[in-house]
N, C-alpha and C positions, 0 to 999 in steps of 0.2 A: 587505876590510874584514874581524873580527876579529869573537872565536864565545871566549864564557869555557866549557865544556867537560871537566868532566867533573876538574876542577883546577888548571886555569892559562889561561891567553892563551895558542888558536892562530891561523892565519885561518882565517878562518872553511869549505872547506874543506876542512879537516880534520874539522871537528867535525861526523864522523859515526859513527853507533852500527850494531851488525852488524841481517842482516837476521833473525837468532837471538834479542836481544833478548827480552826478555817481555815490556814494555810495547806494543811494536808490536803488537802480534798479543793481547793483550787492552783494551785499554784502561786498564788503571791504571797512571795519570800525572793529575801534575796543573799545571796554569799558572795562569799571569797576563798580562794588558796592562798594561801602564807606560809611561805618555805625555810628555815631553818637548817641548817649547815652547822655539822661539827669536826672543829679540827681538834683533828687527833694529838698531835704535837702543839698544840698549845692549848690543849680541853678543855674547849672553848664551844659554845657553840649561835651560831650566828643564826638575826630574825632580820630576814633581809624584808627588804622596803615596806616596814609596816605602817608607814604612816602611812604611803602610799597608799595604802589596800586601804588602810579605814580612809581615805579620803574618795575614796571612791567607791566603800559600802555608804556613804553617804549623800551622797550622790545619786547613787543608783536608788537610797529608801527615798527619794524626793520624788524619783518620778512617781513609786507606786507609792506617793501621800503620807510617806510613812515620818513620822516625826522617832528621832534617838536622841537619846537626852542626854546623850554621851560625847563627847569630845572627843578628835582626835587619839590625844595624848594622853585620853583614861583609859580609850581602848586600847593600846600602846604597853603601857602599864599593867591592866588586866593582861594580856596576852604572857604578858616577862614572869609575870608569877604565878597564872598558868603554868608556861613551864620548867619554870624552879620548880611548882609540889608535884611536879610529877618526872622534876629527873634526867633526861632525855638526855642520852649519853650516843646519840644515831643521828645521822637527819633524819625532820620528821616537817611532820608538812600539818597546819594546824587549819581550823573549819571555826570560820568565823560564820553566822545565821541570821537574817531579825528575819521574824515572823510575826499574824497575829497569830494572839495567840489566844484570841475567844472561841470562845464552843458556841461558833452561830452558822447553820446556811442561808449566806447567797454570799455569787460572787461579784464585789465591792472590794477599792479602798479609800474605804469613808466612812464615817462610826465606830473603828477600831480599835486596840490599844497594839501597837508591834512591840515583841519584846527577843531579846538575841542571848544566844547562843555559842559556844564557841569548846570544841571536844579540842587533841589532837590523836593526828598515829603516824607512826613511822613509814617513813615513806623512798624509796631509791628509786628508781627509774620508773614513770609512770606508762610513757612510751620508752625503744631504744635510744638509745644517745649514741651507737656503740660502731652498730655493720647497719646502718638506712633500712629505714622502711617504704613498705609499695605502699600506693595510696589510689583507688580509685577515685575520677568522678566520681558524686553522688545524685541517682537520678531528683533529691530530696533537696530542692531550692530552699537559701536560706533565712531566715524571717527576716521583712523591713518592720524598720524602725515605728510607718503605723498600722503596723503589725502587734509585735511586741519586739520595743528596741535592741536592737543587738551590743547596744554597746553598754545595755547593764545587764548584771548577769542576775538576769530572772527566774529563779530553778524553772516555773511553768514552762519557760526558754531549751530548756533540755531536753523539754522531748522531743524537739528537730533534732536538733544529737543526735541525739540516740538512733532517733531512724536513719543516720547519715552515718552511727558509728556499724550496727547491726547489720547495715550493707554490706558495710567495709568487708568485715569480718565472718558472712554470708561467700561474701564473694570471693577468700582466700586474698586477702588485703590485711594492712593495719591500721591503714587508719582511711577515714574521706576530708576528699577537697571538695568545699559547697560552694556554688556560682549563688549570682544574684540573678532572679529570673530575668535580667536582661544579656544575659551569658557572659558576663564579668565575672574574677573567683570573687571570695572573700576568702572563708578560709576554711582552714581543717574542724570542724565537729567539734572542737576544745582548742583552737589553737588558732592563733597569726598563721600569718606567712608569710616568702620569702624564697625569691626566683630571687639566683646570679645571670646576668648576661651580661656579659666582655666589660666582666671582671668587677662591675656594680651592682648594688644592692635594688631591690628592685619588690615594693612591697603593695597592696591592697590601700586606697589612703580612706578613712576614718568613715566618709561618706559612705565606702561600700557595705554595707550592716558590716560593717566590722567591731567587736572593744577592742576598747581602749584602751590594747596591751601593756599595760605595764612592764614585760620583761620587751614585747614590741618596742617602746622607747627605748632601754635601755639596750637596749644591739641596736637602735640610729645610735644614739648616744656617742658609743665606743666602737662604733665603725669610725663614724666619720671626724671624735675626737681624734680617740688611742689607734687605728689601726692605717688610717688614711685610706679609706676608701668610699663610691661616694654614693646617695642611695638620696632612689627618686621615688618617689608617693605618688603612684596612679593608680592605673585599673590595667588589671592584665584579663587579660582572654582562650578559656581556655587551650587552646592551641599553639600558646607558650607559653603552656606549664610544660609541651612537649619537644620544642626546643630552645630548654632553657640549658646552661650552662651547669648550676645546683637547683636544689628548694632546699628548704630544710621549712622544721616549725615552727613555736617557740612557746612559751608559754610557763607559768611557775610548774602548774607538771610537765606541761613535756619539757622544759624546759632551752633547748635547740639537739633539735631529730632530726640529723639526715634523713633526706625521700631523692631516693633509688629509682625507682621505678613510678612511673603513673599510666593510668590503665595500661598497661601491661610493655610502655614502650619503656626501656632504661633510662636514666638523665645520668648527662652527661659519661665516663668509662660506667656506669651502675656501680660505681662506688660514690661512698664523701669523699667533696668534693672540700680541696683544699682552699679554697676562701668559706668558711660552712669549719671546716674542723681549727682555722685560724683564730675568728671567731670564737665558738661552743671552748676551746681551753683558754682564752682570755675571760670567756666570762665564767667557770668550773675557777680561775685561779680566785677571782674577784664575791664568790658567795662563797671561796674559804676563805675568806681576808686574809688573802698573798696579794692585794693589788693595796698599796697605801693610799692611791689619787683616791678609792670609793671605799675607803675600811669605817672610819664616821660618818659619809654618810649614805650609803648605801644600808648598810652594816649595825646590827646594835648588839652590841653582846648580852646574855641573856643572864650567863654568869660571871 
């Protein structure tokens, strides 16, 4: 397999950084997660939200004072060429990461040189999307914007996520739901969250220290425009999770993952809810190129 590494395509095993690399020591890198879905009937691989992810990557670079001398269109072209070189015929995850390549010891965001690497791996479900998952509310608060901006996919920020996810696994759950210090719901360890009450979708606002999720925004759009479901962006308190009719997590990795239990309490009847399933089914049709409305706007054919 191949990777794109510091300006050229190389064999994956040759895409290596030094142990002295600055960002390796301090977590001062930003990344994206992009999916490509294989449609077997068409023998086609569809790259999902590529431009949107690279637009966010460049914005996140700005937060870390990184100037990446590549346009969004160029990054998309590189990714398409990489996928073609790897000749994937299955669902794939693409990981671009921008880091300071300097071999220097000092935690700062000026005076260093940013570089980008991109690699691909096969990926099915990151977390269960069929039977539903069990969650706990983590004892670890979500980082806030004046610490490390949660809206940016900053590598160092994911130590916060790792604590929460590990706590969930050690307590017999599948995933964590994280609160802000004021007690309002933020998101999962690496996913945005929606709850359903009275057949309406509710999700925390962008000001709740959440990732500005691309999948989150897509779900809001298809719920309102295509499925006639009202969506409200507002604060959610912990106890509201327990009385929700349905809950699901979403993201590039998570896709649309139903939550059937939180802190030992069943959500609804303890099974994936009808609205969650409706959104999930429609989303999976979209990503495999089966909905004409989105085929030419959200997807880019690789082959």
